[in-house]
Backbone as ProteinMPNN parsed JSONL, in Angstrom:
{"seq_chain_A": "XXXXXXXXXXXXXXXXXXXXXXXXXXXXXXXXXXXXXXXXXXXXXXXXXXXXXXXXXXXXXXXXXXXXXXXXXXXXXXXXXXXXXXXXXXXXXXXXXXXXXXXXXXXXXXXXXXXXXXXXXXXXXXXXXXXXXXXXXXXXXXXXXXXXXXXXXXX", "coords_chain_A": {"N_chain_A": [[-56.341, -31.317, -0.333], [-58.671, -29.907, -2.598], [-58.323, -27.227, -4.605], [-60.278, -24.093, -4.545], [-62.187, -25.383, -3.005], [-63.689, -24.889, 0.618], [-61.658, -25.047, 3.543], [-61.907, -26.932, 6.503], [-61.767, -25.77, 9.594], [-60.748, -26.892, 11.479], [-58.477, -28.598, 10.238], [-56.08, -27.516, 9.499], [-53.139, -25.262, 10.984], [-53.647, -22.477, 12.563], [-51.853, -20.581, 13.687], [-49.635, -18.268, 12.436], [-46.949, -18.119, 12.662], [-45.891, -20.506, 12.576], [-44.399, -23.066, 11.042], [-46.05, -25.118, 9.688], [-48.48, -23.421, 8.935], [-51.819, -23.168, 7.794], [-51.29, -25.325, 5.687], [-53.236, -27.472, 4.945], [-54.615, -30.139, 6.106], [-52.296, -31.636, 6.947], [-51.569, -33.325, 8.66], [-50.435, -32.591, 10.975], [-52.425, -31.702, 13.01], [-54.033, -32.722, 15.892], [-56.498, -33.941, 18.169], [-57.263, -32.62, 21.003], [-58.816, -32.689, 23.379], [-61.682, -31.189, 25.174], [-63.504, -28.024, 25.625], [-64.931, -26.445, 28.308], [-67.671, -26.087, 27.321], [-67.823, -27.932, 25.751], [-66.768, -27.607, 23.329], [-64.912, -28.893, 20.889], [-61.285, -28.993, 21.152], [-58.032, -28.399, 19.421], [-54.716, -29.319, 18.821], [-51.421, -28.338, 17.284], [-48.859, -30.314, 16.289], [-46.512, -29.138, 15.174], [-45.773, -26.595, 16.094], [-46.988, -26.697, 18.783], [-49.258, -24.993, 19.565], [-52.288, -24.35, 20.793], [-56.083, -24.868, 20.119], [-59.613, -24.159, 19.2], [-61.944, -25.857, 17.502], [-63.566, -24.67, 16.106], [-62.992, -22.169, 15.375], [-62.681, -19.155, 13.366], [-65.082, -19.542, 12.309], [-68.638, -19.007, 12.131], [-69.509, -19.615, 14.844], [-67.672, -19.537, 16.527], [-66.439, -18.229, 19.57], [-69.279, -17.706, 20.549], [-71.813, -17.907, 22.721], [-74.292, -19.717, 22.728], [-75.367, -22.537, 21.443], [-74.532, -24.192, 18.389], [-76.548, -25.311, 17.112], [-78.852, -23.895, 18.137], [-78.207, -21.126, 17.207], [-78.333, -21.762, 14.225], [-81.02, -22.607, 14.074], [-82.373, -20.271, 14.85], [-81.668, -18.514, 12.546], [-83.094, -20.008, 10.795], [-85.375, -19.884, 11.296], [-85.456, -16.733, 10.859], [-85.15, -16.95, 8.431], [-87.735, -18.16, 7.45], [-89.423, -15.999, 7.421], [-89.971, -15.098, 10.02], [-90.633, -12.481, 12.759], [-88.219, -10.682, 14.62], [-89.034, -10.125, 16.969], [-91.069, -12.224, 17.312], [-89.27, -14.361, 17.281], [-87.936, -13.978, 19.429], [-89.499, -14.175, 21.627], [-90.322, -16.876, 21.48], [-87.751, -18.45, 21.478], [-86.515, -17.212, 23.79], [-84.451, -15.267, 23.201], [-82.226, -12.196, 22.994], [-83.599, -9.969, 20.774], [-81.465, -8.015, 19.591], [-79.048, -9.917, 19.595], [-79.851, -11.858, 17.7], [-79.916, -10.426, 15.707], [-76.687, -9.947, 15.467], [-75.869, -12.252, 15.252], [-76.752, -12.538, 12.719], [-75.69, -10.688, 11.115], [-72.955, -11.779, 11.855], [-73.078, -14.247, 10.141], [-73.545, -13.174, 7.745], [-70.859, -12.99, 6.671], [-70.307, -14.992, 6.238], [-71.659, -16.835, 4.213], [-71.804, -18.594, 2.114], [-71.302, -21.396, 3.847], [-73.296, -21.236, 6.025], [-75.477, -21.357, 4.31], [-75.488, -23.888, 2.85], [-75.768, -25.147, 5.532], [-78.329, -24.405, 6.395], [-79.686, -25.216, 4.384], [-79.462, -27.836, 3.973], [-80.218, -29.327, 6.851], [-82.91, -27.579, 7.287], [-85.994, -27.147, 6.324], [-86.068, -24.947, 3.885], [-86.179, -22.68, 1.267], [-84.308, -21.543, -1.752], [-85.332, -19.032, -2.301], [-86.21, -18.07, 0.251], [-83.964, -17.959, 1.5], [-82.724, -15.668, 0.063], [-84.21, -14.006, 0.733], [-83.82, -13.439, 3.318], [-81.045, -12.6, 3.617], [-81.451, -10.368, 2.196], [-82.649, -8.788, 4.009], [-80.479, -8.729, 5.862], [-78.873, -6.579, 4.621], [-80.647, -4.453, 4.876], [-80.868, -4.228, 7.366], [-80.456, -1.683, 10.168], [-80.637, 0.62, 8.624], [-82.684, 2.259, 8.459], [-85.107, 4.592, 8.028], [-85.176, 8.059, 9.789], [-87.638, 9.761, 11.21], [-88.633, 12.723, 11.402], [-89.754, 14.228, 14.258], [-92.365, 16.79, 14.841], [-92.287, 18.93, 17.279], [-94.126, 19.672, 19.513], [-95.267, 22.279, 21.374], [-97.374, 22.962, 22.752], [-99.315, 24.833, 25.18], [-101.334, 23.751, 28.034], [-104.731, 23.217, 26.844], [-104.047, 24.645, 24.627], [-104.503, 25.408, 20.831], [-101.974, 23.368, 18.805], [-100.015, 24.737, 16.07]], "CA_chain_A": [[-57.479, -30.366, -0.537], [-58.717, -29.394, -4.008], [-58.488, -25.927, -4.935], [-61.607, -23.46, -4.842], [-62.992, -25.388, -1.771], [-63.3, -24.247, 1.532], [-60.998, -25.75, 4.373], [-62.522, -27.061, 7.791], [-61.15, -24.762, 10.532], [-59.762, -27.766, 12.134], [-57.861, -29.006, 9.281], [-54.809, -26.64, 9.584], [-52.735, -24.581, 12.231], [-53.963, -20.768, 12.786], [-50.707, -19.965, 14.257], [-48.825, -17.657, 11.58], [-45.689, -18.646, 13.056], [-45.534, -22.054, 12.42], [-44.06, -23.864, 9.521], [-47.377, -25.828, 9.008], [-49.459, -22.519, 8.933], [-52.47, -22.761, 6.54], [-50.977, -26.666, 5.083], [-54.313, -28.261, 5.023], [-54.661, -32.213, 6.283], [-50.741, -32.118, 6.644], [-51.252, -34.313, 9.657], [-49.89, -32.109, 12.501], [-53.439, -31.317, 13.897], [-54.513, -33.534, 16.76], [-57.536, -33.507, 19.07], [-56.688, -32.328, 22.333], [-59.638, -32.498, 24.746], [-62.994, -30.29, 25.095], [-63.499, -27.063, 26.57], [-65.904, -26.87, 29.625], [-68.583, -26.062, 26.963], [-68.116, -29.19, 25.054], [-66.161, -27.388, 22.02], [-63.237, -29.929, 20.878], [-59.786, -28.189, 21.252], [-57.188, -29.125, 18.939], [-53.339, -28.808, 19.293], [-50.694, -28.559, 16.308], [-48.013, -31.014, 17.016], [-45.198, -29.0, 14.947], [-46.019, -25.738, 16.96], [-47.568, -26.898, 19.891], [-50.537, -24.336, 19.54], [-53.688, -25.049, 20.884], [-56.831, -23.903, 19.376], [-60.974, -24.869, 19.364], [-62.396, -26.19, 16.557], [-64.665, -23.672, 15.8], [-62.202, -21.269, 15.03], [-62.72, -18.936, 12.087], [-66.638, -19.72, 11.964], [-69.699, -18.087, 12.774], [-69.98, -19.966, 16.264], [-66.444, -19.031, 17.503], [-66.555, -17.349, 20.593], [-70.306, -17.478, 21.186], [-72.407, -18.663, 24.28], [-74.933, -20.504, 22.263], [-74.77, -23.701, 20.561], [-74.387, -23.792, 17.034], [-77.959, -26.041, 16.589], [-79.577, -22.896, 18.462], [-77.914, -20.286, 16.152], [-79.292, -21.862, 13.082], [-82.554, -22.532, 14.358], [-82.625, -18.754, 14.923], [-81.405, -18.351, 11.342], [-83.775, -20.536, 9.941], [-86.921, -18.978, 11.602], [-85.668, -15.503, 10.112], [-85.665, -16.883, 6.728], [-88.915, -18.319, 7.201], [-89.962, -14.445, 7.915], [-90.487, -14.612, 11.729], [-89.869, -11.322, 13.092], [-87.187, -11.015, 15.668], [-89.593, -10.294, 18.248], [-91.463, -13.766, 17.661], [-88.192, -15.383, 17.766], [-87.668, -13.865, 20.886], [-90.764, -14.903, 22.334], [-90.186, -18.564, 20.971], [-86.323, -18.736, 21.959], [-85.92, -16.475, 24.587], [-82.834, -14.905, 23.032], [-82.485, -11.194, 22.672], [-83.397, -9.74, 19.155], [-80.21, -7.902, 19.292], [-78.364, -10.925, 19.641], [-79.983, -12.769, 16.79], [-79.218, -9.375, 14.507], [-75.403, -9.939, 15.372], [-75.704, -13.418, 14.572], [-76.95, -12.477, 11.094], [-74.444, -10.173, 10.877], [-71.717, -12.829, 11.506], [-73.26, -15.141, 9.219], [-73.123, -12.458, 6.008], [-69.541, -13.182, 6.17], [-69.645, -16.717, 6.213], [-72.735, -17.359, 3.258], [-71.807, -20.223, 2.087], [-71.252, -22.292, 4.763], [-74.577, -21.112, 6.837], [-76.462, -21.633, 3.466], [-75.245, -25.18, 3.041], [-76.337, -25.854, 6.794], [-79.482, -24.009, 6.264], [-80.411, -26.02, 3.02], [-79.67, -29.274, 4.271], [-80.975, -29.187, 7.786], [-84.294, -27.334, 7.309], [-86.987, -27.47, 4.878], [-86.051, -23.501, 3.444], [-85.881, -22.848, -0.318], [-83.561, -20.412, -2.034], [-85.942, -17.853, -2.077], [-86.114, -17.652, 1.527], [-82.545, -17.812, 1.926], [-82.36, -14.617, -0.592], [-84.991, -12.887, 1.414], [-83.152, -13.367, 4.679], [-79.686, -11.905, 3.188], [-81.759, -9.001, 1.88], [-82.981, -8.292, 5.519], [-79.239, -8.168, 6.591], [-78.489, -5.843, 3.894], [-81.536, -3.196, 5.047], [-80.958, -3.794, 8.813], [-79.755, -0.48, 10.515], [-80.958, 1.369, 7.429], [-83.974, 2.661, 9.102], [-85.286, 6.28, 7.808], [-85.42, 8.481, 11.068], [-88.919, 10.459, 10.907], [-88.411, 13.792, 12.43], [-91.209, 15.024, 14.76], [-92.687, 18.388, 14.603], [-92.226, 19.13, 18.231], [-95.434, 20.304, 19.818], [-95.037, 22.95, 23.05], [-98.652, 23.593, 23.483], [-99.719, 24.796, 26.675], [-102.631, 22.868, 28.319], [-105.597, 24.106, 26.074], [-103.749, 25.548, 23.216], [-104.407, 24.354, 19.894], [-100.845, 23.439, 18.233], [-100.099, 25.255, 14.726]], "C_chain_A": [[-57.318, -30.045, -2.025], [-58.857, -28.127, -3.802], [-59.799, -25.334, -5.224], [-62.434, -24.115, -3.789], [-62.519, -24.699, -0.248], [-62.343, -25.182, 2.729], [-61.891, -25.776, 5.627], [-61.771, -26.128, 8.885], [-60.354, -25.71, 11.39], [-58.885, -28.602, 11.561], [-56.4, -28.816, 8.85], [-54.44, -25.942, 10.934], [-53.237, -23.252, 11.867], [-52.781, -20.237, 13.074], [-49.681, -19.529, 12.825], [-47.366, -17.906, 11.598], [-45.288, -19.576, 12.589], [-45.624, -22.282, 11.11], [-45.053, -24.372, 8.918], [-48.578, -24.852, 8.727], [-50.177, -22.894, 7.632], [-52.074, -24.121, 5.728], [-52.527, -27.356, 5.432], [-54.318, -29.776, 5.024], [-53.492, -32.565, 5.949], [-50.654, -33.051, 7.697], [-50.401, -34.046, 11.088], [-51.058, -31.375, 13.096], [-54.013, -32.664, 14.675], [-55.738, -33.176, 17.508], [-56.619, -33.284, 20.321], [-57.985, -31.896, 23.596], [-60.828, -31.698, 23.87], [-62.657, -28.954, 25.84], [-64.537, -27.297, 27.527], [-67.368, -26.367, 29.038], [-68.898, -27.21, 25.928], [-67.118, -28.824, 23.261], [-64.818, -28.101, 21.931], [-62.316, -28.873, 20.464], [-58.91, -29.348, 20.238], [-55.913, -28.464, 18.596], [-52.634, -29.417, 17.576], [-49.416, -29.202, 16.992], [-46.7, -30.379, 16.235], [-45.158, -27.591, 15.936], [-46.195, -25.927, 18.362], [-49.053, -25.911, 20.487], [-52.0, -24.805, 20.056], [-55.139, -23.943, 20.316], [-58.175, -24.652, 19.303], [-61.26, -24.961, 17.944], [-63.27, -25.483, 15.8], [-63.937, -22.391, 15.384], [-62.487, -20.242, 13.552], [-64.534, -19.052, 11.185], [-67.493, -18.993, 12.724], [-69.766, -18.557, 14.149], [-68.582, -19.873, 16.889], [-66.833, -17.763, 18.491], [-67.996, -16.761, 21.064], [-71.047, -18.059, 22.156], [-73.388, -19.691, 23.865], [-74.55, -21.373, 21.648], [-74.833, -23.35, 19.151], [-75.791, -24.401, 16.215], [-79.079, -24.578, 16.874], [-79.68, -21.676, 17.629], [-78.61, -20.297, 14.838], [-80.201, -22.141, 13.139], [-83.217, -21.047, 14.466], [-82.752, -18.286, 13.268], [-82.57, -18.551, 10.574], [-85.202, -20.145, 10.014], [-86.444, -17.589, 10.803], [-86.003, -15.76, 8.619], [-86.66, -17.395, 6.498], [-89.872, -17.202, 7.239], [-90.544, -14.302, 9.295], [-89.687, -13.481, 11.923], [-89.141, -11.565, 14.422], [-88.022, -11.124, 17.045], [-90.438, -11.757, 18.956], [-90.271, -14.624, 18.176], [-87.78, -15.129, 18.926], [-88.556, -14.295, 22.027], [-90.565, -16.529, 22.574], [-88.832, -19.002, 21.824], [-85.979, -18.124, 23.316], [-84.539, -15.766, 24.685], [-83.438, -13.277, 22.441], [-82.575, -10.824, 21.307], [-81.957, -8.82, 18.704], [-78.641, -8.614, 19.177], [-78.436, -11.509, 18.321], [-79.648, -11.695, 15.608], [-77.593, -9.536, 14.476], [-75.294, -10.922, 15.036], [-75.755, -13.137, 12.68], [-76.028, -11.98, 10.262], [-73.225, -10.746, 10.554], [-72.04, -13.624, 10.401], [-72.978, -14.686, 7.538], [-71.61, -12.751, 5.769], [-69.334, -14.496, 6.072], [-71.156, -17.478, 5.341], [-72.944, -18.292, 2.933], [-71.905, -21.269, 2.693], [-72.682, -22.368, 5.502], [-75.653, -21.45, 5.528], [-76.529, -23.106, 3.275], [-76.241, -25.849, 4.104], [-77.757, -25.944, 6.73], [-80.395, -24.901, 5.415], [-80.495, -27.496, 3.437], [-80.13, -29.886, 5.269], [-82.167, -28.672, 8.089], [-84.798, -27.13, 6.255], [-87.084, -25.444, 4.44], [-85.337, -23.789, 1.747], [-84.77, -21.574, -0.566], [-83.836, -19.236, -1.914], [-86.23, -17.252, -0.85], [-84.678, -17.593, 2.021], [-81.999, -16.072, 1.414], [-83.072, -13.626, 0.313], [-84.348, -12.244, 2.692], [-81.538, -12.391, 4.308], [-80.114, -10.336, 2.812], [-81.959, -8.465, 3.238], [-81.563, -7.857, 6.059], [-78.781, -6.957, 5.931], [-79.354, -4.292, 4.362], [-81.2, -3.115, 6.263], [-80.106, -2.772, 9.229], [-80.163, 0.649, 9.629], [-82.158, 2.178, 7.679], [-84.237, 4.372, 8.722], [-85.619, 6.811, 9.23], [-86.506, 9.422, 10.74], [-88.594, 11.311, 12.001], [-89.869, 14.291, 12.874], [-91.267, 16.039, 15.104], [-93.067, 18.265, 16.519], [-93.604, 20.271, 18.848], [-95.507, 21.106, 21.404], [-96.344, 23.869, 23.084], [-98.762, 23.581, 24.575], [-100.903, 23.818, 26.901], [-103.725, 23.884, 27.593], [-105.643, 24.548, 24.948], [-103.759, 24.678, 22.238], [-102.75, 24.172, 19.076], [-101.066, 24.092, 16.603], [-99.075, 24.193, 13.9]], "O_chain_A": [[-56.244, -29.927, -2.615], [-59.514, -27.774, -2.822], [-60.508, -25.897, -6.058], [-63.476, -23.509, -3.538], [-61.438, -24.174, 0.021], [-62.568, -26.375, 2.525], [-62.59, -24.791, 5.867], [-60.707, -25.867, 8.325], [-59.35, -25.308, 11.976], [-58.408, -29.453, 12.311], [-55.703, -29.553, 8.154], [-55.216, -25.974, 11.889], [-53.193, -22.987, 10.666], [-52.666, -19.123, 12.563], [-49.049, -20.411, 12.244], [-46.684, -17.884, 10.574], [-44.163, -19.543, 12.09], [-46.457, -21.94, 10.272], [-45.155, -24.226, 7.7], [-49.628, -25.346, 8.315], [-49.571, -22.98, 6.564], [-52.762, -24.063, 4.709], [-52.613, -27.746, 6.596], [-54.054, -30.483, 4.052], [-53.234, -33.403, 5.085], [-49.6, -33.686, 7.724], [-49.927, -34.819, 11.92], [-50.755, -30.365, 13.732], [-54.417, -33.605, 13.991], [-56.032, -31.981, 17.465], [-55.484, -33.725, 20.506], [-57.953, -30.997, 24.436], [-60.986, -31.555, 22.657], [-61.664, -28.837, 26.558], [-65.042, -28.419, 27.543], [-68.27, -26.187, 29.857], [-69.991, -27.379, 25.387], [-66.923, -29.629, 22.351], [-63.86, -27.95, 22.689], [-62.539, -28.032, 19.594], [-58.999, -30.575, 20.215], [-55.87, -27.311, 18.165], [-53.016, -30.371, 16.899], [-48.959, -28.759, 18.046], [-45.665, -30.978, 16.527], [-44.192, -27.672, 16.694], [-45.496, -25.264, 19.128], [-49.685, -26.102, 21.526], [-52.64, -25.693, 19.491], [-55.171, -22.72, 20.177], [-58.033, -25.874, 19.336], [-60.788, -24.103, 17.198], [-63.646, -25.945, 14.723], [-64.703, -21.507, 15.0], [-62.454, -20.931, 12.532], [-64.945, -18.778, 10.057], [-67.205, -18.431, 13.781], [-70.209, -17.643, 14.845], [-68.567, -20.287, 18.048], [-67.357, -16.684, 18.214], [-68.107, -15.73, 21.728], [-70.548, -19.163, 22.373], [-73.423, -20.664, 24.617], [-73.421, -21.296, 21.162], [-75.186, -22.224, 18.801], [-76.095, -24.107, 15.058], [-79.929, -24.239, 16.05], [-80.753, -21.163, 17.31], [-79.256, -19.372, 14.345], [-80.736, -22.029, 12.036], [-84.389, -20.783, 14.196], [-83.781, -17.782, 12.818], [-83.078, -17.696, 9.849], [-86.012, -20.086, 9.089], [-87.266, -17.32, 9.926], [-86.749, -15.151, 7.853], [-86.948, -17.343, 5.302], [-91.073, -17.431, 7.098], [-91.436, -13.516, 9.611], [-88.531, -13.312, 11.536], [-89.419, -12.491, 15.185], [-87.809, -11.918, 17.962], [-90.529, -12.222, 20.092], [-90.256, -15.361, 19.162], [-87.223, -16.026, 19.558], [-88.218, -14.686, 23.144], [-90.651, -17.173, 23.62], [-88.904, -19.822, 22.739], [-85.058, -18.659, 23.934], [-83.771, -15.647, 25.64], [-84.465, -13.041, 21.804], [-81.711, -11.275, 20.555], [-81.461, -8.957, 17.586], [-77.555, -8.141, 18.845], [-77.393, -11.724, 17.704], [-79.117, -12.131, 14.586], [-77.103, -9.238, 13.387], [-74.394, -10.939, 14.197], [-74.997, -13.475, 11.77], [-75.598, -12.405, 9.189], [-72.531, -10.537, 9.559], [-71.133, -13.699, 9.572], [-72.519, -15.302, 6.576], [-71.2, -12.729, 4.608], [-68.251, -15.033, 5.84], [-71.656, -18.513, 5.781], [-73.933, -18.979, 3.189], [-72.57, -22.184, 2.208], [-73.225, -23.47, 5.593], [-76.761, -21.844, 5.894], [-77.611, -23.637, 3.523], [-77.128, -26.676, 3.892], [-78.417, -26.97, 6.894], [-81.55, -25.231, 5.68], [-81.48, -28.209, 3.244], [-80.555, -31.017, 5.034], [-82.701, -29.124, 9.102], [-84.15, -26.929, 5.228], [-88.087, -24.787, 4.718], [-84.52, -24.571, 1.261], [-84.464, -20.782, 0.325], [-83.046, -18.367, -1.547], [-86.487, -16.05, -0.786], [-84.457, -17.061, 3.109], [-81.203, -15.381, 2.049], [-82.563, -12.544, 0.604], [-84.315, -11.065, 3.042], [-81.219, -11.472, 5.062], [-79.418, -9.343, 3.023], [-81.225, -7.515, 3.51], [-81.435, -6.776, 6.633], [-78.228, -6.164, 6.693], [-78.812, -3.195, 4.222], [-81.12, -1.948, 6.647], [-78.969, -2.801, 8.759], [-79.932, 1.762, 10.102], [-82.512, 2.843, 6.706], [-83.51, 5.246, 9.193], [-86.327, 6.078, 9.92], [-86.207, 10.042, 9.719], [-88.344, 10.969, 13.156], [-90.815, 14.633, 12.165], [-90.318, 16.501, 15.737], [-94.003, 17.584, 16.938], [-93.81, 21.44, 18.523], [-95.782, 20.486, 22.432], [-96.412, 25.071, 23.339], [-98.445, 22.592, 25.236], [-101.362, 23.159, 25.968], [-103.651, 25.107, 27.709], [-106.623, 24.835, 24.262], [-103.311, 23.535, 22.319], [-102.388, 25.292, 18.716], [-102.136, 23.95, 16.01], [-98.892, 24.328, 12.69]]}, "name": "protein", "num_of_chains": 1, "seq": "XXXXXXXXXXXXXXXXXXXXXXXXXXXXXXXXXXXXXXXXXXXXXXXXXXXXXXXXXXXXXXXXXXXXXXXXXXXXXXXXXXXXXXXXXXXXXXXXXXXXXXXXXXXXXXXXXXXXXXXXXXXXXXXXXXXXXXXXXXXXXXXXXXXXXXXXXXX"}
């Protein structure tokens, strides 16, 4: 593998105690069946540890398919609201925001997938990442408590 490029999750052993830990395309990783949800399992021939092929990615440990997650992120990049995505896909708004936060740690991979598979522009992706930066920083507006009794005018 060339320096400066990202390694595919299933191309090296994740076990830090393994002598072949982090050695990319060393020939020690073999396919080892699939999980009940269909995710590829891999095994290191050196240490015998088994792991899934999406370890270290945005999709690791999530209950929705990579296709569904990418579709929701593409809809966000197209300036759809969280409520609109919830209505169309039936996925909670909080779940989509969690995916977006996870995706922010994998910007290069996510951008490559979205640009290759969806009709998006760089400007749309920039807007999506800006949205990530502002999410959760909503200003709180203090409401004046109205304690007027029935018929009284509040001051």
